[in-house]
N, C-alpha and C positions, 0 to 999 in steps of 0.2 A: 966665438960669434961676436961681431962688433956691437957696441952699445946701441940700444934702440930705445928711444923715449917712448913712454906709454901714450895712448891716445888722450888720457886725461892731462898729461903734461903738455901735449900739443895744444889742447884746449886752453890751458893756462897761458901759454906763450902767445897764442893768437889773441886772447882777451887783453893781455898787457899791451900788445901792439895796437889794437883797435881803441883801447881806452886811454892809452898814454899815461896810465897811473896804476900802481899796484893795488891800491885800496879799492878803486872802482872795479878793477878786473876781478879781485877777490869777491866783491859783492855780486858781480855778474855770475861768477862761477859757484857762488854759494859755499865758499870756504873762507877760513880766516886768512888775513893777509900774511901772517908768518908762514902758514902752510904753503900758500901759493909762492911766496918769495923763495922758500927753501927748495921747492920743486923746480922752479925756473933756474936757480943757481946750480942745482944738481945737474940739469941738462947742460948748462954752459960748461961746468967743470968736466963733465964726462966727455963732451965733444971737443973741449979745448978751444972754445970760441966765445966771444962776447956778443950776445944777441942784442943787448940793450945798454945804452949809455945812461947811467943813473946820476942825477944831481939831487940836491935837497928840494928842488921845486919841480923837476920834470923827469920824464923818462922818454928817451928817444931810441928808435930802432936803428941799429947799425946797418951798414950795407950788407954784411953777411946775414944779419938778422932779417932784412927784407926778403932775401932769397929763401931763408929758412921758413919764414912765416907763410910765404906763397906756397911752398911745398907742403907745409903743415895743413893749410887749408885744403889742398888737393887730397891729401891723405884722409882728412876728416870727411871730405865729400865722398870719397870712395867707400868709407865705412858706412856712411848714410845710405849710399846706393846699395851696398850689400844687405843692410838691414831692411831696406825698402823692398828688396827682391822677395823676401819671405814674409812681408807684411800683407795684410788684407786691405780693408778699407776701400774696395773697388766701388762700392755704392756711392761714396763721397769723393772719388778720385784722390784718395789719400787724406782727405780732411782739410788739408792746407796746401796752397800753392803760392809761392813767392814769385811773382811775375814782373819782369822788367820790360819796359817799352820806352822808345824815345818820344819826347814831347812833340815832335813833328809828325807822329803817326798815331800814338795811343789815344789821345783825346778825341780823335775823329773816327777811330775804329771801335773802341771799347763800348760806346753806347749801343751799338748794334750787336756786339759780340757777347757782352756780359749778361743782359737780362735773361736770355734763354738758358744760360749756364746756371744762373741762380734758381730759375724755375725747375730745372731738371735735377739739380744737385743742391737742395736747400741747405744741407749741412756743410757744404764746402765753403771754406774761407779763402778768399783770394786777396793777397796783399800786393798792391801795385807800387812799383818804384819807377820813376822817370829819370832817365839819364841818357848820355850819349851811347849810341850803339856799341862802340868799342868798349866802353866801360861796362856795359851790360854783359857783353860776351865774356869779359874777364870774371865778373861776379858769378856768372853761370858756371864757368869752368871751375872756380874755386868753391862753389857750393853755397855762397851766400845768397844766391838766387836759384830757384829751381828751373826756370825756363825764361826765354826771352821771346818777345813778339815784335817783329819789325823787319827792316831791310835785310837782304842777304847777309849772312855772317861769314867772316873769314877766319875766325879762331879755330885752330886745330882741336880735335877731340870733341866736337859738337856735331850732333845730328840736326839737319835742317830739313823741315818739311815745308815746301813752297805752297802758299795759299792763294796767291794772286799777284797782280801787277797794277801799278798806278801809272797813268800818263803823266808826263812832265810838261808843264807849260812855262813859256817865257813871260816874265813880268817886266813891263817897261813903263816909264812914267807916262801919264796921260798926254803930255805935250811932246812926246818923243816922235820923231819922223816915222817910226814903225807902228805907232799906235793906231793909225787909220787903216793899216793893211789887214786883210782877212786872215792871212797867215804869213809867216816869215820863212825865209830860206837860210840855210847855214851860212852861205856867202854874205848875207846881209849883216852878219855880226862881226865881220873881220876887224873893224876898228872899235868895237865896243869893249867896255869894262864890265867884268862879271863879278858880282858880289857873291860870297859863299859863306856857309857856316864853317866853324872852326874844325880843327883836327879831331878825328874820332866820329865825325858825322858822315854817313854814306853819301849824303847829297853833295858834299864837297867833291867826292869822286865823280859824280855826274857832271858837276860844273866844270871840272878839269877836262873831262872827256869832250864836252862841248867846246871848250876853248881850243883843244887840240884839233878838233874837226874844222873849226871856223877861223882860227887865227885871232880870236878875241883874247883879251888879257884878263887873267884872274887877279883881282886886287889883293896883293899880299899884305898890305899894311892894315887891313881890317878883316877880322874873323868874327862873323856874327855868332851870337849865342842863342838866337831863336829866329824862327821864320818871321815872327812879328817885327823884330828889329830889322831884318833884311827888307821886309816890305816897306817900312818907314824910310829906310835909306833909299830905296828905289823911288819912292814918292817924291823925294826932294832932289832927284836927279843925280845921285851919287854913283849910279851904275844900273845895271839890269841883272836879273837873276832867274833861277829856275824855282818853280813852286810845284809840289806834288798835288795830285788830283784831289785827294780827300781834304787837304788843307785849303785848297782853292775853293772847293764847294762851300766850305763852312765860313771862310774868312773874306771872300771876295764878293759876297752877294750884293752888298750895297757900296762896294768900293768905286770911287770915281777918280782917285788920284793915281791908281796903278791899273794898267790894262793887261789882261792875259791873252797870249797868242800861241796857237800851236806852231811847232816848227815842222813844216811840211815834209822836208827831206831828211829828218833826223828821227830815228825810230827808237832810240834808247828809252827804256821805261825803268821804273823803280819796282823791283820784285820784292815781295815781303813774305814772311812765313813765321813758323814757330820753331824754336831750336832749344835743345837740351843736351846734357852730357851723354856721350855715347855709352858710358858705363852705368848709367842710372838703372836702378831696379824698378823705376816707375815708368818705363817706356809705354806700357799700355795706358797709363793715366794720360800721358802727354799726347799720345796718338789719338785718344778720344777727345782731348781738348782741341787738338788740331782739326779733327773732323767738325767740331762745333764752329771753330774759327773759319773753316772753309765754307760752311753754310752762310756765315755772316758776310764773308767776302763775296759770295754769289749774289747776295742781296744787294750789296753796295755796287758791285760791278757785274750786272747781268749781261749775258752774252747777246 
């Protein structure tokens, strides 16, 4: 039988990769540094690979180490899923949920979603992480997050429960020729420059779809890091962009420098939902969480 590292050894290796330091990794794993170092070296020697480059001042993960660490996270997540399958804690949905959500969605959905959860499950702790959707999907796959809440996910191995859809509005400067129109048509955008969030954001895909439909140009030399930054760029005439409905409701109430317009003949929307690993043993927890999220969505987007 080929050599198989233990789950504890995998935990040591992941800790070293994430901490970038053997001492801090040992402290996190609650073992002595010599014990951790010996176990990591044993794995390297047994596999015949170098997972880390060691210097007197730093530890760097090698390219083969990066692949190993990714697979180690998946293996540890699978073990967590196995243990969760036989665990109870249904009254508190497992007691702890690590939830990822993008900053373009979470801050505008969570205030409606979380209070009923806290009322019905007072012992449940929910830790929120904000990041790009693509990064959240990876963290859910690797088990560093339990589930994600936001736009449609594309990562394999994840179950996605759709909860609702947001309308997308076109934001133009207040002095733009289209600002006075009740709505705009796709053909009106043929010569326009579209601003977008950077790679890993689903809104970038929506902007690209609109550009393909209209003949507009996506500005490649600028990738926004937040919708607030995009809105400021639009306000000074650097281009136009798309803004999702919940963000628009919250941030455009008193805006005078950017005007929102519906696109009459373009029906693309931003679908959102809750997603988690297909192999998780906590499916019932997340399905109940999704049911609560669907009630919040119905409140925000009544039929």
